[in-house]
Structure formats: structure tokens, C-alpha cells
N, C-alpha and C positions, 0 to 999 in steps of 0.2 A: 423376359418381361416385355410387355407390349409398350410401344411408344405411343404417346398421345400427341396429336397435332393441335397446337394452340395458335390461334390467330388473334393478334392484338390490332385494333384499328381505331382510326379517328377521321372525322370529316370536318372540314371548314365549309360552311354554307353561306348562302346569300340571304340571310334572314332567319327567322325562327319558325316560320310556318312549314308544315310538312311538305308543301309543294315548292318550297324554295330550292333553287338549283344548288347542287354540290359544286363548289369551286375547287376543292382539293380533297384528295383521299390519300391516306397512307395506311399501310398494313404491314405487319411484321409476322412472319411465320416461324414458329419454333417447334421442335420435337422435344417433349419431355420424356427422357429415357433414363431409367435408373437414377432418378433424382437430379438429373442434369438437364439444363436447357440448352439445346443445340440449335443454332441459327440455321434456318432452311430457306430463307429468301425474304425479299421485301417488295413492296408495290407502292409507288408514289406517282401520282398524276394530278394534273391541273386541268380545269374545264372552264370554258366560257359559260356564263349564265344565259338562260333563255330569256330572263327578264332584266330590267335595268339594275345596275348595282345598287344595293341597299346601303344607305349612309351609315346606319347603326352597325351593320355587319362589318363594314370597312373599318370602323373605329376599333373593332375588336381584333381582327386578323390582318388588316392592311392589304388584303389581296385585291389588287386593281387589275384592270385590263392589261396594263403594261407588265405587271408581274406575271400574269398568266402567259402572255405572249413570250416573255423571256424564258419561262420555265418549260414551255412547250416546244422549244426549238427542235428537239429531236422526237417529239411526240405529236406532230401536227396531223397525223393520219386519222385519229379517232375523233368522234363527236362529243356529245355530252355524257355525263356519268351514266345515265340510265341506259345508254346505248353501248356502253363499254363492257363487253362480255368477258374481257380479260380479267376483270376483278372477280367475276363469278368463278372463272376457272381457277384463280389464285386461291380462293377460300374453299373450293370444293374439297370434301374429304376431311374437313376440320372436325375434331372432337369437341372443341371448346372455342367460343369466340368471346373476346374480352375487350371492353372499352371502359373509359373512366365514367362516362355518363351513358351507359348502354341504352337506356330507355330513349334518350334523345337521338343518339347516333343511329340506332337501329331503324328509326323512322325513314332513313334515307337509303337503306339497303334495297337494291333493285330486285330482291327475291325474298321469299320466306326462308328464314334461317333453318336449314335442315341439319342442324347439329344436335348432338345429345344434350349439350349444356351451353349456357351463356353465363357471363359473370360481369358484374359491375363493380369496379374498384371504388366508385363513389358511394354507392348504396351500402356496400359491405363495410364501410368505414364511418358510419354515422354514430356509432356508440361513443367513440372517444371524442368526437367533435360536437355531438349534440344536435347537429344539422348536417346537411349535405356538404361535405368538404370539397373545396376546389382542388384541382389537380396539383397546384403548387403546395397547398397546405398538406395534402396527403403525402407528397414526395418528402416534404420536410419532416413530417411525423415519422416516416420510415428511414430517415437519414439518407435519402437519395439526393445527391447533389444536383442542382439545377441552375439554369441560366434564365432568370425571369424575363429577359429580353427576347427569348426564343419561344416563349409560350404562345399558343394559338398558331403554331406552325404544325400542320398535321403530322409530319414525320417526327418532329421532336416530341410532340405530345404522345404519340404512339410509343416511342422509345421510353418515355417517362412511365407510361402505364405499364409497360413490360417490366421495368425495373421495380416498380411498386409491387406488382404481382409476384415477381420473383422473391422479393424480400418477404412478402406475406407467406409465401410457400416455405421459405427457409425458416421462418418463425413458427411453422406448424399451424398456420391459420387457415389452411385450405385442405382439410382432411378428405374432402370429396374427390380429390385427385387420386387417392389410393396408392400413392407412391411413397417410398421411403425417401426422406429428404437427404440430400447430399450437397456437397459444395459444388459450385459451378454456376 
């Protein structure tokens, strides 16, 4: 049986406009093989914005210049997100890209997504909620434990998205993957 490469990702950005700078990116790569999700790597980076820090964005994620400087101690060699080709290399070859708010997050991708499929855990869960469910609401719905204080950290949000997707898969809600569900 063929393995499917699935990338889960999240961005924290400096505002809501499509031209806002990416401050943080996180991605998690898995291989779905014989109904099991196998960890294949992760990608986490922080970037300084090209524009001044946006006050409303800071209220949401709390990523300040000091936070970025602290997180980049071993990553000082790269520039801003749009120039960081390591992310492009990390997602290359993916069969599926998944985000909780794919429509929003995909606006910041530095390339056209050349994958067979994309999936949004938010849009796919509007039926039980009656509107677009937040990440924490979706996690609670699927019984995924979460730490509310860690929300809006790209790495944590990516991991929650993965756990939600995995739970949806094991409940048989993702038949498009064409795999037999298994524990794992």
C-alpha cells in the first residue's frame, strides 16, 4: 500500500492582510501508511516583520521582537519567510496539506500548492457547529486535550490540527484518503 505524505501547518502573522509578514511558521510531516500516522519531521521558524508590529496581532499571539530574537538564536542565518526556501523544500512532495483555517493560512504560502489535495479542519466541521469552529472548539468536540494558554503558538496549533485530523480519520470521516483505518 502506498504511503501518503501529509503536511499540517499554521502561520502566525503580523495582521490580517495578505501582505502582512509571517512571524512564525510551523509544519508537521507525517506518512499515512496502512492506517497509521508516522511522524516524518517538523519545521518551526520565527521571522522579523518587514513592517511595524501590528498591535491587534500582538494581542492574539504575543509574538514580539524579543520573542522572535529569543527563538532565532540558532536560526539567525535566514531572512524573512518569503525568502526561506527551506519551508518549500520541507513541503515538497506532499500528497495533502492540512490547516485549521486553510483559506487564511494558504494566503501566506510562498508558492502555489502543487499537491493533489488540501484540507481544512475548520471548514469540514461547520455542520456540528453551525458556523466556523475555532481550533479549541474543534479540539474539544473531538475529545483532543488542549492547553488554552498555548493557543496561537504555531507549533502547538499545528499539533492540535494534526490530532483533530487523526481523530476525524479514525472516526471514518475522511474517506477520500482511501486507507483502511487502524489504531495509531
